[in-house]
C-alpha positions as a printed NumPy array, in Angstrom:
array([[ -0.073,   0.253,  -0.303],
       [  1.449,   3.785,  -1.072],
       [  1.678,   5.54 ,   2.466],
       [  0.934,   9.215,   2.613],
       [  3.906,  10.826,   4.195],
       [  3.299,  11.345,   7.694],
       [  3.539,  14.968,   7.877],
       [  0.611,  14.797,   5.453],
       [ -1.968,  14.735,   7.842],
       [ -5.272,  14.782,   5.609],
       [ -3.832,  11.948,   3.749],
       [ -3.053,   9.614,   6.589],
       [ -6.836,  10.282,   7.427],
       [ -7.756,   9.086,   3.551],
       [ -6.035,   6.01 ,   4.163],
       [ -7.799,   5.074,   7.456],
       [-10.857,   5.413,   5.832],
       [-10.118,   3.089,   2.695],
       [ -9.216,   0.843,   5.469],
       [-11.95 ,   1.187,   7.067],
       [-14.194,   0.376,   3.817],
       [-12.271,  -2.203,   2.122],
       [-11.083,  -4.119,   4.847],
       [-13.224,  -3.552,   7.891],
       [-16.48 ,  -2.873,   5.7  ],
       [-17.961,  -0.27 ,   7.717],
       [-20.981,   1.239,   7.36 ],
       [-21.015,   4.813,   5.264],
       [-22.291,   6.278,   8.725],
       [-19.656,   4.948,  10.582],
       [-16.931,   6.209,   7.422],
       [-18.692,   9.508,   7.623],
       [-18.095,   9.981,  11.595],
       [-14.789,   9.603,  11.881],
       [-14.019,  11.436,   8.685],
       [-16.221,  14.353,  10.089],
       [-14.193,  13.788,  13.558],
       [-10.327,  13.607,  12.384],
       [-11.056,  16.609,   9.885],
       [-11.929,  18.777,  12.713],
       [ -9.051,  17.396,  14.544],
       [ -6.407,  18.648,  11.799],
       [ -8.589,  22.46 ,  11.598],
       [ -7.707,  22.651,  15.315],
       [ -4.402,  21.677,  14.626],
       [ -3.84 ,  23.789,  11.902],
       [ -0.551,  23.409,   9.05 ],
       [  1.884,  21.287,  10.16 ],
       [ -0.026,  18.668,  12.219],
       [  2.127,  15.377,  12.389],
       [  0.152,  12.587,  13.529],
       [  3.311,  10.944,  15.308],
       [  3.926,  14.09 ,  17.573],
       [  0.617,  14.636,  19.263],
       [  0.424,  14.45 ,  22.86 ],
       [ -2.69 ,  13.36 ,  24.903],
       [ -2.553,  17.286,  26.353],
       [ -3.331,  18.266,  22.922],
       [ -6.167,  16.028,  22.748],
       [ -7.383,  16.806,  25.749],
       [ -7.155,  20.906,  25.011],
       [ -9.032,  19.949,  21.438],
       [-11.684,  18.19 ,  22.884],
       [-12.294,  20.878,  25.934],
       [-12.908,  23.516,  22.96 ],
       [-15.349,  21.142,  21.747],
       [-16.913,  21.494,  25.196],
       [-16.665,  24.791,  25.345],
       [-18.223,  25.418,  21.682],
       [-21.358,  23.676,  22.973],
       [-21.101,  20.012,  21.515],
       [-22.448,  17.409,  23.577],
       [-20.8  ,  14.782,  25.952],
       [-21.661,  12.066,  23.685],
       [-20.634,  13.665,  20.593],
       [-17.386,  14.785,  22.086],
       [-16.886,  10.753,  23.348],
       [-17.781,   9.934,  19.894],
       [-14.547,  12.022,  18.585],
       [-12.861,  10.309,  21.402],
       [-13.037,   7.306,  20.214],
       [-12.375,   8.087,  16.779],
       [ -9.351,   9.426,  17.606],
       [ -8.437,   6.385,  19.497],
       [ -9.433,   3.852,  17.109],
       [ -7.251,   6.127,  14.277],
       [ -4.569,   6.012,  16.476],
       [ -4.628,   2.319,  16.633],
       [ -4.546,   2.173,  13.308],
       [ -1.386,   4.123,  12.577],
       [  0.42 ,   1.88 ,  15.37 ],
       [ -0.815,  -1.329,  13.507],
       [  0.774,   0.699,   9.914],
       [  3.955,   1.722,  11.803],
       [  2.981,   5.407,  11.682],
       [  3.387,   6.281,  15.378],
       [  4.608,   4.733,  18.323],
       [  1.956,   5.753,  20.98 ],
       [ -1.777,   6.264,  21.02 ],
       [ -1.757,   9.581,  23.105],
       [ -5.701,   9.368,  22.521],
       [ -5.715,   5.868,  24.793],
       [ -4.819,   8.531,  27.256],
       [ -7.27 ,  10.998,  27.542],
       [-10.362,   9.78 ,  29.688],
       [-13.802,   9.65 ,  28.192],
       [-16.055,  12.462,  29.328],
       [-18.46 ,  10.889,  31.802],
       [-22.109,  10.204,  30.349],
       [-25.452,   9.909,  31.736],
       [-25.913,   6.462,  32.477],
       [-29.939,   6.476,  31.276],
       [-32.146,   4.684,  28.153],
       [-34.523,   7.12 ,  26.402],
       [-38.016,   6.916,  27.588],
       [-39.892,   4.101,  25.791],
       [-43.387,   3.461,  25.298],
       [-45.18 ,   0.866,  27.406],
       [-46.334,  -2.136,  25.654],
       [-49.8  ,  -0.933,  26.322],
       [-48.91 ,   1.925,  24.248],
       [-47.566,   0.618,  21.405],
       [-50.404,  -2.076,  21.469],
       [-52.92 ,   0.683,  21.367],
       [-50.935,   2.073,  18.301],
       [-50.454,  -0.888,  16.427],
       [-54.198,  -2.253,  16.786],
       [-56.128,   1.041,  15.824],
       [-56.206,   2.32 ,  12.379],
       [-53.116,   4.883,  11.459],
       [-54.053,   8.895,  11.749],
       [-54.883,  10.488,   8.518],
       [-51.688,  11.638,   8.395],
       [-50.363,   8.768,   7.122],
       [-49.699,   9.077,   3.374],
       [-49.087,   5.274,   2.946],
       [-51.258,   3.502,   5.353],
       [-50.115,  -0.13 ,   4.658],
       [-46.22 ,   0.821,   4.239],
       [-46.402,   2.364,   7.123],
       [-48.031,  -0.082,   9.205],
       [-45.317,  -2.452,   7.718],
       [-42.355,   0.288,   9.106],
       [-43.553,   0.311,  12.481],
       [-44.173,  -3.802,  13.114],
       [-41.029,  -4.442,  11.932],
       [-38.906,  -2.   ,  13.852],
       [-40.889,  -2.932,  16.929],
       [-41.823,  -6.931,  16.13 ],
       [-37.96 ,  -6.969,  14.883],
       [-36.167,  -4.671,  17.048],
       [-34.169,  -2.979,  13.423],
       [-31.974,  -0.044,  13.112],
       [-33.434,   2.422,  10.854],
       [-30.81 ,   1.357,   8.392],
       [-31.569,  -2.078,   8.539],
       [-35.007,  -1.777,   7.708],
       [-34.545,   0.409,   4.74 ],
       [-32.139,  -2.076,   3.044],
       [-34.399,  -5.061,   3.507],
       [-35.225,  -6.669,   0.313],
       [-37.42 ,  -8.956,  -1.298],
       [-35.47 , -11.536,  -1.173],
       [-34.071, -11.065,   2.62 ],
       [-37.798, -12.282,   3.678],
       [-38.2  , -16.118,   4.266],
       [-41.393, -16.682,   4.629],
       [-41.011, -20.83 ,   5.059],
       [-39.045, -20.455,   7.593],
       [-40.68 , -17.007,   9.16 ],
       [-37.519, -15.176,   9.196],
       [-35.659, -12.031,   7.615],
       [-32.362, -11.673,   6.473],
       [-30.829,  -7.887,   8.197],
       [-27.72 ,  -6.559,   7.116],
       [-26.068,  -4.542,  10.423],
       [-23.215,  -2.639,  11.677],
       [-20.252,  -3.404,   9.336],
       [-22.394,  -5.547,   6.842],
       [-22.681,  -8.171,   9.449],
       [-26.036, -10.424,   8.486],
       [-27.958, -11.97 ,  11.038],
       [-31.218, -14.195,  10.945],
       [-34.718, -12.407,  12.765],
       [-37.762, -13.867,  13.508],
       [-40.89 , -12.654,  11.402],
       [-43.636, -12.302,  13.745],
       [-47.429, -13.286,  13.18 ],
       [-48.16 ,  -9.569,  13.166],
       [-45.233,  -8.044,  10.958],
       [-45.403, -10.95 ,   8.274],
       [-49.288, -10.074,   7.862],
       [-48.355,  -6.045,   7.269],
       [-45.997,  -6.763,   4.676],
       [-48.68 ,  -9.311,   3.017],
       [-50.89 ,  -6.32 ,   3.103],
       [-48.549,  -3.887,   1.969],
       [-46.979,  -5.926,  -1.076],
       [-49.887,  -5.187,  -3.341],
       [-49.982,  -1.675,  -2.561],
       [-46.366,  -1.542,  -3.504],
       [-46.895,  -3.518,  -6.452],
       [-49.189,  -1.2  ,  -7.703],
       [-47.2  ,   1.759,  -7.509],
       [-44.076,   0.196,  -8.971],
       [-46.67 ,  -0.426, -11.917],
       [-47.532,   2.445, -12.398],
       [-43.8  ,   3.793, -12.256],
       [-42.579,   1.611, -13.98 ],
       [-39.563,   1.483, -11.524],
       [-38.427,  -2.095, -10.5  ],
       [-36.693,  -2.459,  -7.789],
       [-35.89 ,  -5.101,  -4.932],
       [-36.114,  -3.024,  -1.665],
       [-38.791,  -3.675,   0.392],
       [-40.321,  -0.258,   1.323],
       [-40.767,   2.348,  -1.075],
       [-41.904,   6.114,  -1.161],
       [-45.332,   7.204,  -3.575],
       [-42.573,   7.642,  -6.176],
       [-41.786,   3.851,  -6.282],
       [-37.687,   5.127,  -4.938],
       [-36.241,   3.678,  -2.227],
       [-37.446,   4.956,   1.175],
       [-34.196,   6.801,   2.717],
       [-33.975,   7.018,   6.756],
       [-34.681,   9.994,   7.072],
       [-38.056,   9.432,   5.412],
       [-38.85 ,   6.627,   7.646],
       [-38.182,   9.209,  11.073],
       [-40.561,  11.779,  10.026],
       [-42.595,   8.978,   9.026],
       [-42.316,   7.431,  12.694],
       [-42.659,  10.809,  14.471],
       [-45.553,  12.278,  12.658],
       [-47.69 ,   8.793,  13.77 ],
       [-46.66 ,   8.35 ,  16.97 ],
       [-47.396,  12.324,  17.819],
       [-50.656,  11.63 ,  16.252],
       [-51.538,   9.155,  18.675],
       [-50.546,  10.738,  21.674],
       [-47.132,   9.679,  22.339],
       [-43.801,  11.592,  22.548],
       [-42.477,  13.716,  20.489],
       [-38.938,  12.562,  21.062],
       [-40.409,   8.824,  19.708],
       [-38.018,   7.92 ,  16.774],
       [-37.104,   4.731,  15.138],
       [-34.31 ,   3.989,  17.682],
       [-36.813,   4.342,  20.298],
       [-38.783,   1.193,  19.052],
       [-36.073,  -0.929,  19.107],
       [-35.465,   0.029,  22.374],
       [-38.779,  -0.646,  23.124],
       [-38.223,  -4.042,  21.655],
       [-35.426,  -4.658,  23.671],
       [-37.082,  -3.647,  27.033],
       [-40.618,  -5.243,  26.707],
       [-38.713,  -8.649,  25.727],
       [-36.452,  -8.216,  28.821],
       [-39.5  ,  -7.218,  31.194],
       [-41.163, -10.381,  29.855],
       [-38.346, -12.661,  30.895],
       [-36.459, -12.889,  27.583],
       [-32.812, -13.789,  28.505],
       [-30.092, -10.992,  27.585],
       [-28.209, -13.575,  25.335],
       [-31.101, -13.921,  22.971],
       [-31.529, -10.261,  23.081],
       [-28.553,  -9.574,  21.853],
       [-28.266, -11.705,  19.35 ],
       [-31.632, -10.166,  18.005],
       [-30.852,  -6.539,  18.467],
       [-27.004,  -7.771,  16.515],
       [-24.883,  -6.03 ,  19.15 ],
       [-21.123,  -6.88 ,  19.106],
       [-20.848,  -6.606,  22.727],
       [-23.19 ,  -7.766,  25.526],
       [-22.322,  -4.429,  27.468],
       [-24.618,  -2.575,  25.239],
       [-27.3  ,  -5.059,  25.611],
       [-26.759,  -4.841,  29.625],
       [-28.162,  -1.021,  29.143],
       [-31.683,  -2.687,  28.878],
       [-31.057,  -3.676,  32.278],
       [-31.664,   0.146,  33.384],
       [-35.484,  -0.998,  34.244],
       [-37.896,   1.447,  35.712],
       [-38.02 ,   1.025,  39.796],
       [-41.891,   0.513,  39.249],
       [-40.827,  -2.822,  37.235],
       [-38.448,  -3.809,  39.946],
       [-41.151,  -3.13 ,  42.979],
       [-43.636,  -5.445,  40.914],
       [-41.122,  -8.159,  40.132],
       [-39.918,  -8.385,  43.57 ],
       [-43.496,  -8.429,  44.953],
       [-44.22 , -11.35 ,  42.682],
       [-41.416, -13.389,  43.339],
       [-39.992, -12.787,  46.399],
       [-41.481, -15.144,  49.345],
       [-41.098, -12.746,  51.939],
       [-42.58 ,  -9.824,  50.265],
       [-46.234, -11.355,  50.189]])
C-alpha cells in the first residue's frame, strides 16, 4: 500500500477511511463520522500537523474546546473514540509509536436509556387505525411492525430486500453494522402487515415502471430513506399521543426493553438486536423502579 508521508495529515486520514471501507466493511455512517471527527482535529491543529508528534494534552485541549463550543458530551466521546481507533490503526501500520488518545479520559455520560413507550402504548398504536396523516398507511404499518416487532435499526429497515424475507422459515435476513448479517424472527403481526402492503407496493411500481428490490418504497416508487422513516414514525407517534421524542431507534429500545421485562434471556436479546457486545445489551437492565418493585412483589417469598 502506498502510504502518505507522516506529515500529510489529511492523506493519512484518507488511508484510514479506505481501510475502514475495504477491510472492515464499516457502514457509510461510521466512515462519515470518523472523517468528520478527524478532519475537525486537523483543522484545530492547523498546518504542519504530524500525527506522531501529537500528545495527550493536545487532544485533551481539543476536546475541551469542543465542549466550550457547545458540542454535547456524547458527541465529544464519539470524537475521542474516533481518535483512539485512528491511532490504533496507525500503530499497526507503523506510522506512530504510541496512542495519545488512549491516555485521555472519556467524558462522563448520563447512564440512562431514553424513555420508551409502554407495551400498552405500542399495542394501542398498532391495533388501531393509523391517523389521517399517514401518507401510505399499509406501508407505514409495516414500518412500525418491523421496527418494533423485529428490533431493527433504521438503516437495517430500509435495507431489507424482497429476497431477504424467508416466508417458509418465518425469518428476515438483516444487514447490520459492518455489513454483518443476522436472521431475526418474522412475527405474525409483521408478516401480516407485509402481506397487506405488497399488493400496494406492486401497484405503485407498476404505475411508475420502476422495478426495485427494496421492500420499502416511497409513493414515487423509489427507495425509502432513513430520514423519511424518521419523519413517518414521529408524525404517526405524535398523532397517537406519544412523546414527540419518539423516533425509529425508540421502537428498537422498546423491543429490547419489553422482551426483557417479559423474561427474555439477555443473550437472546443480544443476538436479536445484533449487538456485538453484551455490555451494550445490558443497558436494558436499567429498568424502572416500578417494574423492579413489581417483580419483587410477585416473586420474593417474604414480599407477600
